[in-house]
C-alpha positions as CSV (number, residue, x, y, z in Angstrom):
1,X,-0.3,0.1,0.3
2,X,2.6,2.5,1.3
3,X,5.4,2.7,-2.2
4,X,1.0,2.2,-4.1
5,X,0.1,5.4,-2.7
6,X,4.1,6.6,-3.6
7,X,4.0,9.8,-5.3
8,X,6.5,8.6,-8.3
9,X,8.2,11.0,-10.9
10,X,10.1,8.1,-12.3
11,X,8.6,8.0,-16.4
12,X,9.3,11.7,-15.9
13,X,13.2,10.9,-16.0
14,X,14.5,10.5,-19.5
15,X,15.8,7.1,-20.4
16,X,13.3,5.8,-17.9
17,X,12.1,2.4,-19.3
18,X,9.9,0.3,-16.2
19,X,10.0,-0.1,-12.6
20,X,8.4,-3.2,-10.7
21,X,8.1,-4.6,-6.6
22,X,8.2,-7.6,-6.5
23,X,7.9,-9.2,-2.7
24,X,8.7,-12.8,-1.8
25,X,6.2,-15.4,-1.6
26,X,7.5,-17.0,2.1
27,X,4.8,-19.3,2.4
28,X,5.9,-21.2,-2.1
29,X,7.1,-24.9,-1.0
30,X,7.5,-27.4,-3.4
31,X,11.1,-28.1,-5.7
32,X,13.2,-25.2,-6.0
33,X,12.1,-23.1,-2.6
34,X,14.2,-22.5,-0.2
35,X,12.8,-21.7,3.5
36,X,13.0,-17.3,4.1
37,X,15.7,-16.1,7.0
38,X,14.6,-12.8,9.1
39,X,18.0,-11.4,7.5
40,X,16.6,-11.8,4.2
41,X,15.1,-9.2,2.4
42,X,11.3,-9.3,1.7
43,X,11.0,-6.4,-1.5
44,X,13.1,-6.5,-4.2
45,X,12.6,-2.8,-6.9
46,X,13.9,-3.4,-9.8
47,X,13.9,-0.2,-12.7
48,X,15.2,-0.2,-16.3
49,X,16.7,2.2,-17.8
50,X,17.9,2.6,-21.1
51,X,21.8,2.6,-20.3
52,X,23.7,3.6,-17.6
53,X,23.6,7.0,-18.0
54,X,20.1,7.3,-17.8
55,X,20.2,5.8,-13.9
56,X,23.4,7.7,-13.5
57,X,21.6,10.8,-13.9
58,X,18.6,9.8,-12.0
59,X,20.9,8.4,-9.2
60,X,22.2,12.1,-8.8
61,X,19.2,14.1,-9.3
62,X,16.8,15.9,-7.3
63,X,13.7,13.4,-8.3
64,X,16.1,10.8,-6.1
65,X,16.3,12.6,-3.5
66,X,12.8,13.5,-3.0
67,X,11.7,10.0,-3.3
68,X,14.3,9.0,-0.7
69,X,14.5,11.2,1.7
70,X,17.6,13.0,1.2
71,X,17.6,16.7,2.0
72,X,18.0,19.1,-0.9
73,X,21.3,20.0,-1.9
74,X,22.0,23.8,-0.2
75,X,20.3,27.2,-0.8
76,X,17.3,25.0,-2.4
77,X,15.1,25.7,0.6
78,X,12.4,28.7,0.5
79,X,12.8,28.7,4.2
80,X,10.0,27.2,4.5
81,X,9.7,24.0,7.6
82,X,8.3,20.9,5.2
83,X,6.9,17.7,6.2
84,X,9.9,14.9,6.8
85,X,8.5,11.8,4.7
86,X,8.2,9.0,6.5
87,X,10.8,6.5,7.8
88,X,13.3,3.8,4.5
89,X,11.7,0.9,4.7
90,X,14.6,-1.0,4.6
91,X,17.7,-1.6,7.8
92,X,20.6,-0.2,5.6
93,X,20.1,1.5,2.4
94,X,20.1,-0.6,-0.9
95,X,22.6,-1.8,-2.0
96,X,22.2,-1.6,-6.2
97,X,23.3,-3.9,-8.3
98,X,23.6,-3.6,-12.3
99,X,23.0,-6.5,-15.6
100,X,23.1,-5.6,-18.8
101,X,19.5,-6.8,-20.2
102,X,20.9,-9.7,-23.4
103,X,16.9,-10.3,-23.9
104,X,13.8,-8.4,-23.1
105,X,10.0,-10.6,-24.2
106,X,7.1,-8.3,-23.8
107,X,3.9,-9.6,-23.8
108,X,0.9,-7.2,-25.5
109,X,0.7,-5.1,-23.0
110,X,4.2,-4.6,-22.3
111,X,6.1,-5.6,-19.6
């Protein structure tokens, strides 16, 4: 709910392709599943960008800072006290992992 209700500016970012939020099914049983440990993340978010330069531009820009609760650089404030966003949903900041797409298959409606 919290993620779905968030204001997102990703679609406005140059080079942005797609975003997905995945939640691990801790009740899954059967071949290929393993028990979930308490230190394992429950959620995983994935973004797809046209190229690494587009990702880096987003990560260093104000849209990223606003979405992830980081303060704006000095001089960007209009002097008014703004309400704080919700606390982070992680115990430590996520570490990005990069993959280069080699095959993309989508349905009629896209990814």
